[in-house]
C-alpha positions as CSV (number, residue, x, y, z in Angstrom):
1,M,38.7,38.9,68.4
2,V,41.2,37.8,65.8
3,K,39.7,37.4,62.3
4,Y,40.5,34.0,61.0
5,R,41.8,33.9,57.4
6,R,41.6,30.9,55.2
7,N,44.3,30.2,52.7
8,F,42.7,30.0,49.2
9,I,45.1,28.5,46.7
10,P,43.7,27.6,43.3
11,G,44.3,23.9,42.7
12,G,45.5,23.5,46.3
13,T,45.5,20.4,48.4
14,Y,44.0,20.8,51.8
15,F,43.5,18.7,55.0
16,F,40.1,19.1,56.7
17,T,38.3,18.2,59.9
18,V,34.6,18.4,59.7
19,T,32.5,17.7,62.8
20,L,28.9,17.1,63.8
21,A,27.5,19.5,66.3
22,D,26.6,16.6,68.6
23,R,29.9,15.0,69.4
24,R,28.1,11.9,70.8
25,S,26.3,11.2,67.5
26,N,26.9,8.2,65.3
27,L,25.1,9.7,62.3
28,L,28.1,9.7,59.9
29,V,28.8,6.0,60.2
30,D,25.1,5.0,60.6
31,H,24.4,6.8,57.3
32,I,27.7,6.2,55.5
33,D,26.0,5.6,52.2
34,A,24.2,8.9,52.4
35,L,27.6,10.6,53.2
36,R,29.2,8.8,50.3
37,N,26.4,9.9,48.0
38,A,26.8,13.5,49.3
39,F,30.5,13.4,48.3
40,N,29.7,12.0,44.9
41,A,26.9,14.5,44.2
42,T,29.1,17.3,45.2
43,R,32.0,16.0,43.0
44,S,29.7,15.8,40.0
45,E,28.6,19.5,40.6
46,R,32.1,20.8,41.6
47,P,34.9,18.4,40.9
48,F,37.7,17.7,43.4
49,A,39.9,14.7,44.3
50,V,39.6,12.8,47.5
51,D,43.3,12.0,48.3
52,A,42.5,10.4,51.7
53,V,39.5,10.2,54.0
54,V,38.3,8.6,57.3
55,V,34.8,8.8,58.6
56,L,34.3,8.4,62.3
57,P,30.9,8.5,64.1
58,D,30.9,12.2,64.8
59,H,33.6,13.7,62.5
60,L,35.6,13.1,59.5
61,H,39.1,14.0,58.2
62,A,39.9,14.4,54.5
63,I,42.5,15.6,52.2
64,L,41.0,17.1,49.0
65,T,42.7,18.5,46.0
66,L,40.8,21.2,43.9
67,P,41.1,21.7,40.2
68,P,43.4,24.3,38.8
69,N,42.0,27.8,39.0
70,D,39.6,26.8,41.7
71,S,40.0,27.5,45.4
72,D,36.4,27.2,46.7
73,F,36.7,24.4,49.2
74,A,34.1,26.1,51.5
75,G,31.5,25.9,48.8
76,R,32.2,22.2,48.4
77,W,31.8,21.5,52.1
78,R,28.6,23.5,52.1
79,R,27.2,21.2,49.4
80,I,28.5,18.0,51.0
81,K,26.9,19.0,54.3
82,G,23.7,20.1,52.5
83,H,23.3,16.9,50.6
84,F,23.9,14.8,53.7
85,S,21.5,16.8,55.8
86,S,18.8,16.6,53.0
87,H,19.1,12.9,52.9
88,L,18.6,12.6,56.7
89,L,15.6,14.9,56.5
90,A,14.1,12.8,53.7
91,A,14.6,9.7,55.7
92,S,12.7,11.3,58.6
93,I,15.7,11.5,60.9
94,D,14.9,13.9,63.7
95,L,17.4,16.7,63.6
96,K,17.8,19.5,66.1
97,R,17.5,23.1,64.9
98,R,19.1,26.3,66.1
99,P,17.0,29.1,67.5
100,N,16.9,30.7,64.1
101,G,15.5,27.5,62.5
102,D,18.7,26.4,60.8
103,L,19.7,22.7,61.2
104,A,22.1,22.1,64.0
105,L,23.5,18.9,62.5
106,W,27.0,20.2,61.7
107,Q,29.4,22.5,63.5
108,R,29.3,25.8,61.6
109,R,33.0,25.9,60.9
110,F,35.6,23.3,59.9
111,W,39.3,23.0,60.3
112,E,41.4,23.4,57.2
113,H,45.2,23.2,56.7
114,T,46.9,23.9,53.4
115,I,49.2,20.9,52.5
116,R,52.7,22.4,51.9
117,D,54.7,19.6,50.5
118,E,55.0,15.8,50.1
119,S,56.1,15.4,53.7
120,D,53.2,17.4,55.0
121,F,50.9,15.3,52.7
122,A,52.3,12.0,54.0
123,Q,52.0,13.1,57.6
124,H,48.4,14.0,57.2
125,V,47.5,10.8,55.3
126,D,49.1,8.9,58.2
127,Y,47.0,10.9,60.7
128,I,43.8,10.2,58.8
129,H,44.4,6.5,58.6
130,F,45.5,6.1,62.2
131,N,42.6,8.2,63.6
132,P,40.2,5.3,64.3
133,V,42.9,3.7,66.5
134,K,43.6,7.0,68.2
135,H,39.9,7.2,69.1
136,A,39.9,3.6,70.4
137,L,37.3,2.5,67.8
138,V,39.5,-0.3,66.6
139,Q,42.9,-1.8,67.6
140,R,44.3,-2.0,64.1
141,V,44.0,0.5,61.2
142,C,42.8,-2.2,58.8
143,D,39.8,-3.0,61.0
144,W,38.1,0.4,60.4
145,P,35.9,0.1,57.3
146,H,35.3,3.8,56.6
147,S,38.8,4.8,55.5
148,S,40.8,5.4,52.3
149,F,43.3,3.1,54.0
150,H,41.7,0.2,52.2
151,R,42.3,1.9,48.8
152,Y,45.9,2.6,49.7
153,V,46.3,-1.1,50.5
154,S,44.6,-2.3,47.3
155,E,46.8,0.1,45.3
156,G,49.9,-1.3,47.0
157,V,50.8,2.0,48.7
158,L,50.5,0.6,52.2
159,P,50.7,-2.9,53.6
160,V,47.5,-4.2,55.3
161,D,49.4,-4.4,58.7
162,W,50.6,-0.8,58.5
163,A,50.9,0.8,61.9
164,G,50.7,-2.6,63.6
165,G,48.3,-3.1,66.6
166,V,47.3,-0.9,69.5
167,G,49.4,2.3,70.0
168,G,50.8,2.2,66.4
169,G,53.1,-0.8,66.8
170,E,55.7,1.0,64.7
171,G,56.2,3.9,67.2
172,G,54.9,6.5,64.7
173,V,53.5,9.9,65.6
174,F,50.9,9.7,62.8
175,G,50.4,13.4,62.0
176,E,50.4,14.9,65.5
177,R,53.2,17.0,67.0
178,P,55.2,15.1,69.6
179,E,54.8,16.5,73.1
C-alpha cells in the first residue's frame, strides 16, 4: 500500500474536504451553530484564517491559512471535530461508535490540497461556493445559507448573482477538471 504523505508548509494555505462517516446524515447543517462554535473555539486555541467555507449536510469544504511557522492543520481538524462531537454528545444526540468504542461521527481522514498560487486559490473558492448547486441542494449559489459566498458578496468580491442559475449559468467549471 502506498503511504500517503501530506504537504506541511508553515503558513500554508490549504483546501480541505471533511466528511461525516454517515453520508446520509444532516448533522452538520442541523447543528450549524455547534459547528460554528467548534471552529471559533479551535481558532481561539490555535489561530487560523478561514478564507472560504461551505457546509453541506454531510461534508464541508474549506480553505484555511495557517499562521507563519505553523503547519499543523491536522491538529486543528482534530480539535474542530472534537468540539463538534462533544457538543452533540452534550445535547444527547445518539452517535454511533466503532467497535473499539471511538465515535463514528467523522470519517477518519480528510482530503487536503496545498494551494499553489492565486489561480489555484480562485478555482478552489469557486468550487466551494458552487458546491451546493453541484449537489442539487439549491438552484442558485446565493440560496445556500451555510457558505462564505455571502461574505464575499458583502465585501464586494462577488456579485449576488454569481454563477447564475442551475448548471452555473456562466458556463464555468468551478474547481473541477473538465472531462
